DOSE-341965 format. One line per field, with one value per residue (C-alpha): x, y, z; residue in one letter; residue number from 1; chain. Coordinates in Angstrom, 2 decimals, always signed. Example, Ala and Ser with C-alpha at 12.3 -4.5 7.8 and 13.67 -1.06 7.14 Angstrom:
2
c1: +12.30|+13.67
c2: -4.50|-1.06
c3: +7.80|+7.14
code: A|S
pos: 1|2
unit: A|A
//
This chain:
434
c1: -155.70|-155.86|-157.91|-156.59|-157.21|-159.48|-161.51|-160.28|-163.23|-163.64|-162.07|-159.02|-158.61|-158.83|-156.02|-153.94|-154.19|-153.80|-150.40|-149.43|-148.93|-149.33|-146.60|-144.38|-144.76|-144.25|-140.82|-140.05|-140.58|-138.28|-135.26|-135.39|-135.69|-132.68|-130.57|-131.72|-130.32|-129.66|-131.72|-134.44|-136.44|-132.68|-132.22|-135.49|-135.26|-132.05|-133.35|-136.22|-134.01|-131.54|-133.81|-137.18|-138.80|-141.80|-143.93|-146.04|-142.43|-141.90|-145.36|-144.71|-141.11|-142.67|-145.49|-142.77|-139.71|-140.88|-142.57|-139.25|-139.66|-136.73|-138.88|-137.12|-137.34|-137.19|-133.60|-133.40|-132.21|-131.58|-129.59|-129.08|-128.46|-127.87|-125.49|-121.95|-122.87|-126.49|-126.05|-125.99|-123.27|-125.00|-128.19|-126.80|-125.13|-128.32|-130.15|-127.99|-127.97|-131.73|-132.20|-129.20|-127.78|-124.36|-123.17|-121.83|-119.80|-116.97|-114.56|-115.70|-115.24|-111.49|-110.62|-111.93|-110.70|-108.02|-109.27|-107.96|-110.74|-110.02|-106.25|-107.43|-109.61|-106.57|-104.53|-106.78|-106.64|-102.77|-102.69|-105.16|-107.49|-111.15|-112.20|-114.37|-118.14|-117.90|-115.03|-117.69|-120.38|-118.19|-117.10|-120.51|-121.86|-119.03|-119.68|-123.38|-123.18|-121.61|-123.46|-123.77|-125.94|-127.89|-129.22|-128.60|-129.44|-127.40|-127.55|-125.67|-124.62|-123.65|-124.21|-125.42|-124.58|-125.97|-128.21|-125.29|-124.37|-127.87|-128.07|-124.97|-126.19|-129.71|-127.91|-125.94|-129.07|-128.75|-131.90|-132.82|-136.35|-136.15|-134.20|-134.04|-132.59|-131.62|-131.82|-130.67|-128.14|-128.79|-129.29|-132.13|-135.71|-139.00|-141.35|-145.31|-148.39|-149.28|-146.23|-144.82|-141.28|-139.98|-136.59|-135.30|-133.38|-136.90|-138.57|-136.01|-136.37|-140.29|-139.83|-137.32|-139.57|-142.73|-143.95|-143.29|-146.03|-146.45|-147.70|-149.03|-152.76|-155.24|-159.20|-160.64|-163.33|-164.38|-166.85|-168.45|-170.00|-171.11|-174.34|-177.08|-176.30|-172.52|-171.81|-171.22|-173.74|-171.82|-168.30|-169.11|-170.51|-167.18|-164.84|-166.79|-166.79|-163.32|-161.87|-164.70|-165.84|-169.38|-171.28|-173.55|-176.23|-177.64|-180.80|-181.37|-179.96|-183.11|-185.54|-183.97|-184.67|-188.13|-188.73|-186.95|-189.68|-186.64|-187.52|-185.46|-186.80|-190.47|-189.33|-188.09|-191.17|-193.52|-190.60|-190.11|-193.93|-194.31|-191.16|-189.56|-185.84|-185.11|-183.96|-180.14|-180.16|-182.24|-179.97|-176.89|-178.23|-178.74|-175.62|-173.40|-175.25|-174.58|-170.90|-169.99|-171.35|-168.45|-168.35|-167.78|-165.04|-163.24|-163.42|-164.01|-166.94|-167.70|-170.29|-172.66|-175.57|-174.51|-173.33|-174.90|-173.53|-170.53|-173.15|-173.95|-170.10|-169.26|-171.85|-170.64|-166.93|-168.27|-169.94|-166.35|-167.34|-164.10|-163.30|-159.63|-160.62|-162.95|-163.89|-165.76|-167.60|-167.69|-170.10|-171.60|-175.35|-175.84|-174.51|-176.65|-179.64|-178.59|-178.32|-181.12|-184.07|-183.56|-183.66|-186.95|-187.78|-189.39|-192.23|-192.29|-188.52|-187.46|-184.58|-183.30|-182.83|-181.83|-182.99|-179.82|-177.13|-179.12|-182.24|-185.01|-184.20|-187.70|-190.62|-192.96|-190.27|-190.14|-194.01|-194.19|-191.24|-192.13|-190.11|-189.31|-190.58|-187.08|-186.04|-188.57|-186.38|-187.71|-187.16|-183.44|-183.15|-184.11|-181.79|-178.69|-179.23|-179.34|-176.08|-174.67|-175.25|-173.63|-170.99|-167.90|-168.37|-168.51|-165.50|-163.68|-164.66|-162.82|-160.15|-157.40|-160.43|-159.67|-161.70|-163.23|-163.98|-167.09|-167.93|-165.65|-166.08|-167.04|-163.64|-161.49|-163.41|-162.81|-158.96|-158.79|-160.76|-158.35|-155.00|-156.17|-157.16|-153.69|-151.89|-150.57|-152.98|-152.32|-150.67|-151.77|-150.06|-152.12|-153.12|-150.86|-148.45|-147.00
c2: +13.77|+15.85|+18.90|+22.24|+22.82|+25.52|+25.73|+27.28|+28.94|+27.15|+30.17|+30.41|+26.53|+25.88|+28.86|+27.33|+24.07|+25.01|+26.65|+24.22|+26.83|+23.89|+21.66|+24.92|+26.01|+22.16|+22.41|+25.90|+24.47|+21.72|+23.89|+26.28|+23.47|+21.73|+24.50|+26.93|+30.47|+33.39|+35.23|+32.97|+35.31|+36.02|+32.25|+31.66|+34.25|+32.52|+28.78|+30.15|+31.47|+28.43|+25.23|+24.24|+21.39|+21.91|+24.42|+26.04|+27.04|+29.05|+30.53|+31.37|+33.12|+34.97|+36.78|+37.33|+38.17|+40.44|+37.61|+36.26|+34.56|+32.28|+29.32|+25.97|+22.47|+20.38|+19.51|+15.58|+14.57|+10.94|+8.35|+4.90|+2.51|-1.48|-4.34|-4.92|-5.92|-4.75|-2.10|+1.21|+2.85|+1.62|+3.08|+6.26|+6.86|+6.21|+8.50|+11.12|+10.91|+11.26|+13.68|+15.77|+15.44|+15.25|+11.80|+12.03|+8.63|+7.68|+7.70|+10.85|+12.74|+11.70|+11.86|+15.37|+18.11|+19.28|+20.56|+19.76|+17.17|+15.23|+15.42|+14.24|+11.34|+10.39|+10.13|+7.85|+5.68|+5.46|+4.40|+1.26|+2.95|+3.58|+6.72|+7.93|+8.45|+12.36|+12.92|+11.08|+13.64|+16.52|+15.81|+15.06|+18.30|+20.19|+18.84|+19.37|+22.86|+23.36|+25.51|+22.66|+20.37|+22.80|+24.04|+20.52|+18.35|+14.95|+11.43|+10.06|+6.68|+3.93|+6.50|+6.28|+2.66|+2.62|+4.41|+6.36|+7.77|+8.51|+10.76|+12.65|+13.37|+14.46|+16.69|+18.21|+19.21|+16.62|+15.07|+13.13|+13.44|+9.61|+6.80|+3.88|+0.46|-1.99|-5.61|-7.52|-7.66|-5.12|-8.60|-9.62|-9.18|-9.00|-11.52|-10.31|-12.53|-11.16|-12.40|-8.95|-8.32|-5.23|-3.27|-2.34|+0.73|+2.03|+1.31|+3.46|+6.22|+6.14|+6.28|+9.02|+11.08|+10.46|+13.44|+12.85|+11.95|+15.11|+14.92|+18.55|+18.78|+19.13|+18.92|+16.21|+17.32|+14.08|+13.77|+10.04|+10.51|+7.59|+5.83|+4.57|+1.26|+1.80|+1.71|+5.32|+5.38|+2.22|+3.53|+6.98|+5.65|+3.38|+6.29|+8.57|+6.06|+5.19|+8.95|+10.52|+12.62|+14.22|+12.18|+14.18|+12.66|+15.13|+13.48|+12.62|+16.31|+17.63|+15.08|+16.65|+20.11|+19.32|+17.02|+20.12|+22.50|+24.88|+27.84|+26.12|+22.82|+24.57|+25.59|+22.03|+20.19|+20.40|+19.69|+16.26|+15.70|+15.40|+13.75|+16.82|+17.77|+20.32|+23.72|+23.71|+27.23|+25.81|+22.38|+24.77|+26.80|+23.60|+22.21|+25.34|+25.98|+22.34|+22.20|+25.52|+23.88|+23.72|+19.74|+19.86|+22.61|+21.04|+16.84|+17.35|+15.43|+13.05|+14.23|+11.92|+12.90|+16.45|+17.64|+15.60|+17.43|+19.97|+22.89|+22.04|+21.20|+25.07|+26.22|+23.97|+25.53|+29.14|+28.59|+27.72|+24.31|+22.71|+19.18|+17.98|+14.39|+13.35|+9.72|+8.60|+4.95|+3.04|-0.30|-2.25|-1.50|-5.05|-4.85|-1.83|-3.69|-6.75|-4.43|-2.17|-3.87|-6.97|-4.47|-4.87|-2.75|-3.49|-1.13|-1.70|-1.60|+0.41|-2.18|-3.00|-6.46|-7.84|-11.33|-12.28|-10.72|-10.26|-11.99|-11.52|-13.97|-15.08|-16.14|-13.62|-10.59|-11.73|-11.61|-8.10|-6.43|-3.74|-2.32|+1.23|+2.53|+3.96|+0.18|-0.81|-1.61|+1.27|+3.53|+2.11|+2.62|+6.40|+7.02|+5.70|+6.94|+10.52|+9.88|+8.70|+12.00|+14.14|+11.88|+12.85|+16.46|+16.22|+13.85|+16.63|+19.55|+17.19|+16.37|+15.46|+12.56|+8.76|+6.30|+3.36|+0.00|-0.46|-4.08|-5.26|-6.77|-3.56|-4.13|-4.12|-0.90|+0.59|-0.32|+1.49|+4.86|+4.61|+4.36|+7.65|+9.46|+9.46|+10.25|+14.12|+16.44|+16.83|+20.84|+23.10|+26.41|+29.16|+31.84|+35.10|+33.31|+31.09
c3: +47.98|+51.11|+51.10|+52.39|+55.91|+55.08|+52.15|+48.78|+46.58|+43.45|+41.15|+43.53|+43.74|+40.17|+39.42|+41.98|+40.28|+36.66|+37.94|+40.08|+42.92|+45.76|+44.20|+43.87|+47.65|+48.21|+46.52|+48.01|+51.42|+50.81|+49.44|+52.48|+54.86|+53.50|+52.59|+55.54|+53.81|+55.86|+53.09|+52.08|+49.71|+47.99|+48.04|+46.52|+43.67|+42.43|+43.06|+40.75|+38.37|+38.06|+38.49|+36.85|+38.63|+35.87|+33.79|+37.01|+38.53|+35.79|+35.08|+38.77|+37.93|+34.95|+37.31|+39.90|+37.49|+35.18|+33.10|+31.71|+28.56|+28.78|+29.99|+30.01|+29.76|+33.09|+33.90|+34.70|+38.06|+38.12|+39.88|+38.24|+40.58|+40.74|+41.64|+39.03|+35.53|+35.88|+33.13|+35.08|+32.50|+29.43|+30.96|+32.05|+28.52|+26.77|+29.27|+28.57|+25.18|+25.06|+27.85|+26.93|+30.55|+32.02|+33.07|+36.49|+37.88|+40.24|+37.18|+35.53|+39.09|+39.31|+35.42|+34.96|+37.62|+39.49|+42.57|+46.10|+46.29|+43.61|+44.28|+47.64|+46.32|+44.17|+46.99|+48.76|+45.48|+45.11|+48.40|+47.82|+50.70|+50.03|+49.49|+52.35|+51.82|+53.07|+50.37|+47.47|+48.64|+48.49|+45.06|+43.80|+45.39|+43.93|+40.49|+40.32|+41.29|+37.94|+35.50|+32.76|+35.39|+36.36|+33.14|+31.42|+34.64|+35.30|+35.64|+38.51|+38.15|+40.75|+43.94|+46.81|+47.18|+50.71|+53.50|+54.84|+51.24|+50.79|+53.91|+53.09|+49.54|+50.90|+53.72|+51.19|+49.12|+46.21|+46.14|+42.74|+41.07|+39.88|+41.27|+38.67|+40.48|+38.06|+39.57|+36.46|+33.88|+31.27|+28.83|+30.86|+29.42|+31.53|+30.48|+30.72|+30.77|+27.15|+25.79|+25.10|+26.15|+27.37|+26.56|+29.85|+28.52|+26.98|+30.04|+32.16|+29.66|+29.88|+33.95|+33.75|+31.53|+33.26|+35.66|+39.34|+41.49|+44.21|+47.24|+47.13|+48.25|+45.95|+46.19|+44.02|+41.64|+39.53|+36.84|+35.69|+32.12|+30.11|+28.90|+31.01|+32.75|+32.46|+36.14|+36.92|+40.08|+41.59|+40.69|+42.27|+45.65|+45.91|+45.03|+47.51|+50.11|+49.96|+49.44|+51.76|+48.69|+48.30|+45.86|+44.00|+41.46|+39.39|+38.96|+42.87|+43.44|+41.68|+43.30|+46.75|+45.93|+45.08|+48.39|+50.37|+48.69|+48.22|+45.88|+43.03|+43.57|+43.17|+39.88|+38.86|+40.33|+36.88|+34.69|+36.88|+37.44|+33.45|+32.74|+30.84|+30.70|+33.08|+31.71|+32.23|+33.80|+36.71|+36.77|+37.01|+39.93|+41.71|+41.07|+41.52|+45.15|+46.11|+45.05|+46.67|+50.07|+52.47|+52.29|+48.50|+48.87|+51.59|+51.02|+47.23|+45.08|+42.45|+39.97|+37.63|+35.48|+34.34|+31.71|+28.80|+25.93|+25.20|+25.55|+28.93|+29.82|+28.67|+30.56|+33.74|+32.94|+32.64|+36.32|+37.72|+38.01|+36.91|+37.30|+37.49|+36.78|+33.88|+33.00|+30.12|+30.31|+27.27|+27.36|+24.25|+23.32|+23.99|+27.45|+28.23|+27.05|+29.40|+32.27|+32.20|+30.70|+33.05|+36.48|+38.53|+41.73|+44.89|+45.24|+49.40|+49.86|+47.05|+46.59|+43.18|+41.58|+38.41|+36.89|+35.86|+38.36|+41.39|+41.78|+44.37|+47.28|+47.90|+45.34|+47.40|+46.81|+42.98|+42.65|+43.49|+41.48|+38.70|+36.09|+35.66|+32.73|+32.10|+31.70|+28.92|+25.81|+23.94|+26.24|+26.90|+22.91|+23.09|+25.98|+24.65|+21.24|+23.04|+24.65|+21.26|+19.73|+22.00|+23.16|+20.58|+21.37|+25.13|+24.76|+22.59|+25.19|+28.00|+26.18|+29.06|+30.07|+30.99|+29.02|+31.04|+29.80|+31.79|+30.55|+32.94|+37.02|+38.92|+41.27|+38.12|+36.76|+40.22|+40.59|+37.12|+38.20|+41.44|+39.61|+37.52|+40.77|+42.10|+38.95|+38.78|+37.38|+33.42|+33.03|+30.94|+29.64|+30.65|+28.15|+28.85|+30.74|+27.49
code: M|D|A|P|A|R|P|W|P|P|P|L|G|T|Y|A|E|E|R|E|L|F|R|L|L|Q|N|M|L|K|E|L|L|I|H|K|P|N|D|P|I|E|F|M|I|D|H|L|K|Q|H|N|D|D|G|S|K|W|H|F|C|E|F|F|L|S|R|S|R|S|V|K|K|K|A|P|R|V|C|V|L|G|P|P|A|S|G|K|T|T|V|A|R|W|L|C|K|H|L|G|A|I|R|I|S|R|E|T|L|L|S|K|G|I|S|A|L|V|K|E|A|K|A|Y|K|E|R|N|Q|E|I|P|N|E|L|W|A|N|L|I|Q|K|R|L|S|N|V|D|C|I|K|Q|G|W|I|L|E|G|F|P|E|N|Q|E|Q|A|W|M|L|Q|S|S|G|I|I|P|R|H|V|V|V|L|Y|A|S|D|T|V|L|I|E|R|N|S|G|K|R|L|D|P|I|T|E|V|L|T|C|V|R|A|R|H|R|S|A|A|P|F|T|P|R|V|L|F|C|G|P|P|G|S|G|K|S|L|Q|A|A|L|I|A|Q|K|Y|S|L|V|N|I|C|C|G|Q|L|L|K|E|A|V|A|G|K|T|K|L|G|E|L|V|K|P|Y|L|D|S|G|S|P|V|P|D|N|L|V|L|K|I|L|T|E|R|L|S|A|L|D|C|M|T|S|G|W|V|L|S|G|F|P|R|D|R|G|Q|G|E|Q|L|Q|N|S|Q|I|I|P|N|R|V|F|F|F|H|L|P|H|E|S|I|M|E|R|L|S|Q|R|R|V|D|P|I|T|G|E|R|Y|H|S|I|F|R|P|A|P|T|P|E|I|Q|A|R|L|R|Q|N|P|R|D|E|E|E|N|I|K|Q|R|V|E|T|Y|D|R|N|A|K|D|L|E|D|F|Y|E|D|A|F|Y|V|N|A|D|Q|D|P|H|V|V|F|E|F|I|E|S|C|L|I|K|P|I|P|F|K|K|V|K|G|L|E
pos: 1|2|3|4|5|6|7|8|9|10|11|12|13|14|15|16|17|18|19|20|21|22|23|24|25|26|27|28|29|30|31|32|33|34|35|36|37|38|39|40|41|42|43|44|45|46|47|48|49|50|51|52|53|54|55|56|57|58|59|60|61|62|63|64|65|66|67|68|69|70|71|72|73|74|75|76|77|78|79|80|81|82|83|84|85|86|87|88|89|90|91|92|93|94|95|96|97|98|99|100|101|102|103|104|105|106|107|108|109|110|111|112|113|114|115|116|117|118|119|120|121|122|123|124|125|126|127|128|129|130|131|132|133|134|135|136|137|138|139|140|141|142|143|144|145|146|147|148|149|150|151|152|153|154|155|156|157|158|159|160|161|162|163|164|165|166|167|168|169|170|171|172|173|174|175|176|177|178|179|180|181|182|183|184|185|186|187|188|189|190|191|192|193|194|195|196|197|198|199|200|201|202|203|204|205|206|207|208|209|210|211|212|213|214|215|216|217|218|219|220|221|222|223|224|225|226|227|228|229|230|231|232|233|234|235|236|237|238|239|240|241|242|243|244|245|246|247|248|249|250|251|252|253|254|255|256|257|258|259|260|261|262|263|264|265|266|267|268|269|270|271|272|273|274|275|276|277|278|279|280|281|282|283|284|285|286|287|288|289|290|291|292|293|294|295|296|297|298|299|300|301|302|303|304|305|306|307|308|309|310|311|312|313|314|315|316|317|318|319|320|321|322|323|324|325|326|327|328|329|330|331|332|333|334|335|336|337|338|339|340|341|342|343|344|345|346|347|348|349|350|351|352|353|354|355|356|357|358|359|360|361|362|363|364|365|366|367|368|369|370|371|372|373|374|375|376|377|378|379|380|381|382|383|384|385|386|387|388|389|390|391|392|393|394|395|396|397|398|399|400|401|402|403|404|405|406|407|408|409|410|411|412|413|414|415|416|417|418|419|420|421|422|423|424|425|426|427|428|429|430|431|432|433|434
unit: A|A|A|A|A|A|A|A|A|A|A|A|A|A|A|A|A|A|A|A|A|A|A|A|A|A|A|A|A|A|A|A|A|A|A|A|A|A|A|A|A|A|A|A|A|A|A|A|A|A|A|A|A|A|A|A|A|A|A|A|A|A|A|A|A|A|A|A|A|A|A|A|A|A|A|A|A|A|A|A|A|A|A|A|A|A|A|A|A|A|A|A|A|A|A|A|A|A|A|A|A|A|A|A|A|A|A|A|A|A|A|A|A|A|A|A|A|A|A|A|A|A|A|A|A|A|A|A|A|A|A|A|A|A|A|A|A|A|A|A|A|A|A|A|A|A|A|A|A|A|A|A|A|A|A|A|A|A|A|A|A|A|A|A|A|A|A|A|A|A|A|A|A|A|A|A|A|A|A|A|A|A|A|A|A|A|A|A|A|A|A|A|A|A|A|A|A|A|A|A|A|A|A|A|A|A|A|A|A|A|A|A|A|A|A|A|A|A|A|A|A|A|A|A|A|A|A|A|A|A|A|A|A|A|A|A|A|A|A|A|A|A|A|A|A|A|A|A|A|A|A|A|A|A|A|A|A|A|A|A|A|A|A|A|A|A|A|A|A|A|A|A|A|A|A|A|A|A|A|A|A|A|A|A|A|A|A|A|A|A|A|A|A|A|A|A|A|A|A|A|A|A|A|A|A|A|A|A|A|A|A|A|A|A|A|A|A|A|A|A|A|A|A|A|A|A|A|A|A|A|A|A|A|A|A|A|A|A|A|A|A|A|A|A|A|A|A|A|A|A|A|A|A|A|A|A|A|A|A|A|A|A|A|A|A|A|A|A|A|A|A|A|A|A|A|A|A|A|A|A|A|A|A|A|A|A|A|A|A|A|A|A|A|A|A|A|A|A|A|A|A|A|A|A|A|A|A|A|A|A|A|A|A|A|A|A|A|A|A|A|A|A|A|A|A|A|A|A|A|A|A|A|A|A
//
């Protein structure tokens, strides 16, 4: 999740991520370094016409190649490896059937074709000699350059078998998107703790269909939504600390604006003093100003406390504040009540305690603890009811959001959030380029 060396203004960063231009540039650079063409521009035009790593590449082609409408599915490039009798042939054939790809194996390379390379390989076989790795690599390269493999993709079975063969394929420009290694017989089933059994063939298909994780840079813009007491603040602090993101709590941001006596802070102060909701337009102005700062644009941010309903989410989007990871925290009402109603604050140090999970260390501190009026049961119920009324519409608005079971150990919750952060950004077709 490395940010660009120089910050991308929010509209440009969002545009690039929607069309996956960072991934496209990464793939183009890789192809150029592998093939080293004399005419890089012509080479890339031909490459974009023939290959389709993903939808973003074809959106890019459409823009530069007269907005062509011949957008194709991603062509698979898969190596299926494993020891003898591990089921490579079975898996490769099954993948070809479901993906419409061309199966390539040592047998198919020698049984089909009358080229000089095939004759040379057969000559080695007739003399009971081992066919050289370089000859195998040349045979594979020639076969994969055929139109059917380019259009339909390929499943390469049983090759490479060692590091030298892998290097030869790579130096020939043959780089699979997925490498499937079978460590056991195809009759072996994998036992799981839950007692479920997985079909290794189905598991392989799921792996191959899964989108390849890209190392292309993107700036994390993370949004946490959830009821009060669901742990948003704690998780935001943990994620911000590990990934060096800017932690933005909307409520705290408003208080800082008031404390700093800014112009917007002076407008917000009467609302905070009276306990009334701050108008959305003032919140958006403060948020936009903060999220457009250099540290947020270069390092990324994690935001909690806003938006609270669909209308605020739409306003946020119209202000070009578009998160690329959204999480909804789910927590039962009983757990919310248990977490919040037992919270206490030390008026001297400002430290928070909990009568069950984090009691005060000494009787002296215990005696001076006070409860925030917001944590009284009646107020908690009102806040939860307000969230519940708007949650469904907000979840519908952020349709690609992840859902977090917040009624778990905080470290378990953190691990789940972290696993979602490193997943590829969901690709959406962009209007006008479909």
